[in-house]
C-alpha positions in Angstrom: -25.2 8.9 -33.3 -21.7 10.3 -34.0 -22.3 12.5 -31.1 -22.8 9.6 -28.7 -19.8 7.7 -30.2 -17.5 10.9 -29.6 -18.7 11.0 -25.9 -18.1 7.2 -25.5 -14.6 7.6 -26.9 -13.6 10.9 -24.9 -14.8 9.1 -21.6 -11.7 8.8 -19.3 -12.4 5.2 -18.9 -11.9 4.4 -22.6 -8.8 6.6 -22.8 -7.2 4.8 -19.8 -8.1 1.5 -21.0 -6.3 2.2 -24.3 -3.1 3.5 -22.7 -3.2 0.4 -20.5 -3.5 -1.9 -23.6 -0.6 0.0 -25.2 1.7 0.0 -21.9 0.6 -3.7 -21.4 2.1 -4.7 -24.9 5.3 -3.0 -24.5 5.7 -4.6 -21.0 4.9 -7.9 -22.6 8.1 -7.7 -24.7 10.1 -6.7 -21.5 8.7 -9.8 -19.6 9.4 -12.0 -22.6 12.8 -10.8 -22.8 13.5 -11.2 -19.3 12.5 -14.7 -19.3 14.3 -15.7 -22.4 17.6 -13.7 -21.9 17.8 -13.5 -18.3 16.1 -16.2 -16.5 16.4 -19.0 -18.7 20.3 -18.6 -19.3 21.1 -17.8 -15.6 18.7 -20.1 -13.7 17.4 -22.7 -15.8 20.4 -23.5 -18.1 21.7 -26.2 -15.5 18.5 -28.0 -15.7 18.1 -28.1 -19.3 21.6 -29.5 -19.9 20.7 -32.0 -17.7 17.5 -32.8 -19.6 19.5 -32.5 -22.8 17.9 -29.5 -24.1 19.5 -26.2 -25.7 16.5 -24.0 -25.4 13.7 -23.8 -22.9 11.2 -24.2 -25.7 13.2 -27.3 -27.1 12.1 -29.3 -23.9 9.8 -32.0 -25.0 8.6 -35.4 -23.6 6.4 -38.1 -26.0 6.1 -35.2 -28.3 4.5 -32.6 -25.9 6.6 -29.3 -25.7 6.5 -28.7 -22.2 9.4 -26.5 -22.4 7.3 -24.0 -24.1 4.5 -24.1 -21.7 7.2 -23.7 -18.9 8.4 -20.6 -20.5 4.9 -19.3 -20.5 4.1 -20.1 -17.1 7.2 -18.2 -16.0 6.1 -15.1 -18.4 2.8 -15.2 -16.3 4.4 -15.4 -12.9 6.8 -12.3 -13.7 4.0 -10.5 -15.0 1.8 -11.2 -12.1 4.6 -10.5 -9.4 5.4 -7.1 -11.1 1.5 -6.2 -11.4 1.2 -7.3 -7.6 4.0 -4.9 -6.6 2.7 -1.9 -9.0 -0.9 -2.4 -7.1 0.7 -2.4 -3.8 2.5 0.5 -4.5 -0.5 2.5 -6.1 -2.6 1.3 -2.8 0.1 2.6 -0.6 0.2 6.0 -2.4 -3.7 6.4 -2.2 -3.5 5.6 1.5 -0.8 8.3 2.0 -2.9 10.8 -0.1 -5.9 10.0 1.8 -4.3 10.8 4.9 -2.9 14.2 3.7 -6.2 15.0 2.4 -8.2 14.1 5.6 -9.2 16.8 8.0 -7.3 17.6 11.0 -9.5 16.7 14.0 -9.1 19.2 16.7 -8.6 17.6 20.1 -11.4 17.9 22.4 -10.3 19.1 25.7 -12.9 17.8 28.7 -12.9 20.1 31.5 -13.5 18.9 34.9 -16.8 20.2 36.2 -16.8 22.9 38.5 -18.2 23.1 41.8 -21.4 24.6 40.9 -22.2 21.9 38.0 -21.3 19.0 40.6 -23.8 20.6 43.1 -26.4 21.0 40.2 -25.6 17.3 39.2 -26.3 16.2 42.9 -29.7 18.2 43.2 -31.0 16.6 39.6 -30.1 13.1 40.9 -31.8 13.6 44.1 -34.9 15.1 42.3 -35.0 12.1 40.0 -34.6 9.7 43.1 -37.5 11.3 44.9 -39.9 11.3 41.8 
């Protein structure tokens, strides 16, 4: 059972997943900082001042903290957009790699039939017609 567990852990998919989780956690803090420290002060401050709130998380209506929800939605949109760009870039790189790895097809040159070949073709066609 220990050998099976070791084989499972050492498979490439598990290692890739572990790396992705760690990078995702670090990326989450970057996105949270982007929303809280850049997007909110630059873009949302005028709207928040009009609503009478100092922080996005402080926006509330009848006890519902919709500002916190709005911050989470903005986080999600930023993460989704960045992941879209990463996937698009990876697909483009894979397409370039496939084109580089594809075997080069030799150009087939079709020569015009010789006079002899034309005569043989005519004879064949006449024989088919007569039979």
